[in-house]
N, C-alpha and C positions, 0 to 999 in steps of 0.2 A: 746210750750219747745224745746230747745235744741236736736237736736238728740245726743244722746250719741255716736254714731260710728263718726261724724263729729263735734260735740262742743267740744270735748276735750282740752285742751291747754295743748302743753308740754313746759316748758320755753326753754329759748335761753341759748344753751351750746357753747361758742365759741371753734372755733376748734384751737387743739393744736400743735403749730407749733415746729421744730427742733430749737435749739438754733444758729448753724451754717445758717441755710434758713432764720430766722430773720436776722444775721449780711449780711447777703449778699445782702436781699432784703431794708437795710435801708440804702440809703444815708448818707454822713457826714452830710451834710449841713441840714438835717432833725433833727438829737439829739443834733443839737447847743443851747443852750440857746438863746432865744428871743433876749437879750440885750447883748448880748456877742460880742460886737463891738473891733476890734481889739489894744487893749493897748500896744502901741511900745515906744522901745526907743532908744534914738539917740544915738551915738559914743562919741557926744560932749557935752552932757548935762552934769551938776554935777552930782558927785557921792548924793548929797544930793536932790537934784532933783530927782534922778532914784529911791531914798528910798519913797520921797514924793510919787510919782505915786503908786509904787507896795502898800505902806501900805496904800494910800487913796484906791485904787481900788480891794482890798482884793486879791493879786496876789504874788502867793510866785516863781511867773517868766514871765519874758517878754520876747518877741524876739527883740533882737537890730537891728534896722534897717538904714542902709546908703542913705538916698534917693537921695545923688549925685551917687549912682552907679557904685562908680569907684572900689570897694572892688569885688573881685571874688567871686561870688553865688553858693552856695551850688547847687548838682542836686536834680531837684526835682522828685519826684516820677512817674509824668506824662509826666518829661522828655519834658516840654513848652518852647520854646527856647525865648531868653530875649533881650532885648536890653541893649547896653552898657549904656544908661541914665536911665533906669530902677531901681526903688531904688531894694538894694540888702540885706538880712537877712543875718547879720553876725553870727548868733546862739542864742541862749538863752542866757541869763542871770539870774541865780537863785539865790534865796535870801541864798544858801547855799554859793555861791562864795563871797557875800558881806558879811556873816557871819568871814567867813576867812580872808577876808578883815580887819573887825570893828576890830578883834582879834588882827590880827599885829599892828594895828596902836593905837588900846585901850592899850595893854601892853606894847609895845615898852619896855619888857624884866623887865618889874616891875608890883607889884600888885597893880591895878587900886586903891584898897581900901588904900592904904598907899600913895598915891600920894595926893602933894597937890592940891587942887581945878586947878588954874590958870595951872600946866601943863594939866592938863586934856583937860580943855579946848581948851588950845592953839593945841593939837594933835586933837583934835575930828574937829575943824576948818581947818585945814590941812587935815586932810582925806575928808572931806565933798566937800571941793570944787576942789579934783580932776575930772577929766574926768571922762566916761565909757571907756572910751579908752584908759586912763590910767589904769583903774582898770584891763580891760583884759588884756593888754600886762602884767601889775605885774603879774596875775595869769593866764595867756600861752593859752589865747582865750575865746571864749565864748565856750559853749557845743555845739552843734552840732544840726542843725534845720531838722531836716525831714521831705520832704515837700508832701503834697497829694492834689489833686484837690479834690475840695468841692463837684465835682459829684460822686466821688469815693467810695465803699462801703465800711460799718463799719465793714464788714469781713477786707478790706485790710488793713484799718485803726490798728485794732487789730494786724493783722500780722506782720505790720510795727514797730509795739509799740512794741510787743515781741522779735523780729529779732533783735533791735536796743535796746531792754532793758532801751526804751525812754517814760516817764510818760507823753509825749505831742507832738503833733506834730502839724506843720503850715499848715494852710489850705489857699490854694490859688485859686482864680480863675483866667484864662489868664494868669497865671504866675505873678499877683499879688497877695502879702499877703491881707489875708479876714480876719481871726481871727484862733482861734487855736483851738486844741481838745483833751481834755483830757483823761488818763487810767480811771477816774472816771466816766466820760460820758457813753462811754462802758458798764462800770460796773451796773450804773444805769439804762442804756436800757436792761441789762439782766435781772435785779434785778426787773422791772417793772413786769417782767413775771413770778417773786414765788408768789406762791400760799397765803404764811403767808404775803406778803406785802398786803396792802390795796388795794383793789381794783387793780389787774392787767389790764393793759390795752390789754395786748397779751399774755395770757397763753402759758408758754412753755413746753414742753416734754420735761424734764430731764430724761437722761438713768436711768433706774430703780438701785435706791441703791444708787446714785451721792450724793444727796442732805444729805442721814444719815451716809455717811461714815464721820469719826470723825477727829479730826487734829492730834491726836495721828497715826493712818493711814497713813495718809498723809506725814507725818514725819518719818515712817518706810519705806517709798516707795520709800523716798527723795524727795518728790513733796513740802513738807513745812522743808528747810532743819535748819533754825534757830528755829524752833517753841519749842526746848529743848534743847538749848544750853548752860544753867546755867548763871551763872552774871558773870561778872567780876569788879574789880574797878580801876579808874582814874589810881593807878601807877601801873597796871599790864600788862598796852599793849595790843598788839594783834590786832584782828579783832574780828569780830560779831559771825564768825565761834569757836572763843576760849570761847565767852560768852558774854551773852549780857551786854554791858557798865551800869552801874546803878550808880550813886551819893547821898549824902546824902543830905536832903532836906536844912541844914544849910549851904551848899558851896555856895558860891559865882557865879553868873551869869555869868562873865566874863569867869571865869574856866571851867564851862560848856558849854558856847559857845565854847571854845577852842576844846572841844571833839566835840560837833555837827560838825563844819568844816570837821573833820575827820570821823567820824563815822555815821554821816547823822541824829544820832535822839539818845537820851540819858534818861534812864527812872531815876526818881527819887524816894528814896525809904523813909522810918521814919527809928525812933529807932530802930524797929523790922522788918526792912527788909523789910516792906508792901509797895506796889508801890502805891503811893500818886500822880502820875503826871508823865509827859515827859518834855522832850523840842526837838525842833526842828528848823530847821531854819525856819521855818514858823513864831517862835512867835520873828524874829525879828522886825515885824511889829506892835508887842506891848509893844517897848522901846521906849523911846524918843532917837531917834537918834540924836537931834541937841546937844544932851549934853552926852558926855560916860558916867558920872558919873551915870548913873543907873545901868549901867553894873556892878555895888560894890554892888548891893544890892543879897540879902540871897534869894536862890532859893524859899522856903516858903511862902514869901511877895512877890516874883515876879508872883507864881503861881496862889497867890488869887488875885493879880491885872488883871492880864489876864482871869479868869473866871468871874470875876465882869464885865468887860469889852463885854465879848460875852456874857453876862448875862446867865450864865452857875450857877449850884449847885455849891457849895465848893468842893463837891468830884465829881466832874464830871468827869468820864474816861473810854475808851471802851477799855473792855478787853474780852477774850474769854479761856476756860481752852482745856486742850490737850482732853477732851470727847465731847468738843462742836462739831458741825457737820457742815460738809459744807454749811447747806442752812441756819444755822445763821448764818454762817461766811456771805457770802454775803449778807444776811439780813443787819447783822450790817453796812457793808463797803458800801452798796447803801445808808442806812439812816444816814450814820454820815459825809460820803463824806471827806474820810480819807486816806490816802495813805498807813500806818501799823497798825496793832491793835494786842499788848501785848498778849501775852499767861501766865496766872499763874497759880499756883498751888490753892489748895485748902484753902489755909492761905492769897491767895491775892499775895504770894511773887512773882516776876516775875521769867520767866524760858526761853523766848525765845520771837521770834514777828514771826508774818506772812504778806506777803504785798501782796498788791492786785496785783499786777504782779503775784505771785505765783498763788494765786488764779486763775486767768485767764487762767493760762497757763493748770489749771486742768480743769477748764469748757472746753477750747478750746479742749484739747486730747480728750474728751468724746466727 
């Protein structure tokens, strides 16, 4: 028989590590998805082609790279020298930039729903045949591309993102663009250590009580400043600090996109003020940008179309409440790969929003 003293078996218990240790010991290259090759835009390609590249690759943003090397390069995090003939990243082109440009061209001072189809198509063609460089000149240039070496740690990437309030960084190898790393990649790395997520590959030792902290407490401490700001309507003006911008689901998509260009995200509510969806720059990928006519759709029809293309339930929506915890917030960000999550009251009415950057700052500071 088996000796009781030596034959007993103790189940393996993985060692818990601190979050900062995990980030410090994890190189950026190891957290990039295996198939994330660099998808870049050229300053000379047309806006139509750029939109096709972004939508076909499910991207909300892409670097604009001048392969002639004629433009001045941004300083990289690792300070690697570049020759004048090396490809130069001019910055990132975001869907939000394209949304603003689309709205400017599509509306042309008119309500697109009342325009004649020929006039809409003519403006659409004019817009689509402009070059990325022309778009950037009109919008004041690219969003800055902060670069980091692929061998650098995830901790350094996190610090750089939070310092510059950047959702993504350009990853380089020997000074040449290699890929991009997103804030959601960092959140997913941390989220895999959350005990509530199935089969965590590296359990983390979170500070006592941190995951049980409520969003209401974060808001009171100033760590989630927009979690309880109330709402405001289109005509009210102001910023998110004055209230979360909401529109009725019968509003036209074009008018909503005009607000997305300034606020970044807009909540969609029904007759009772209950949140039924949201519109962000990301949703431009679900529009038929080859014809601006689709921008005359009411939001209710557009949201149904988007969820059908996503193969998501008709009522799909990611929300939290003020009573929700940091742990549940981390889990929702990690599982849904979103940048913002709406805060709703007990009746489902929106009262605020929490970003992944705010959550990451809370986790990092603890």
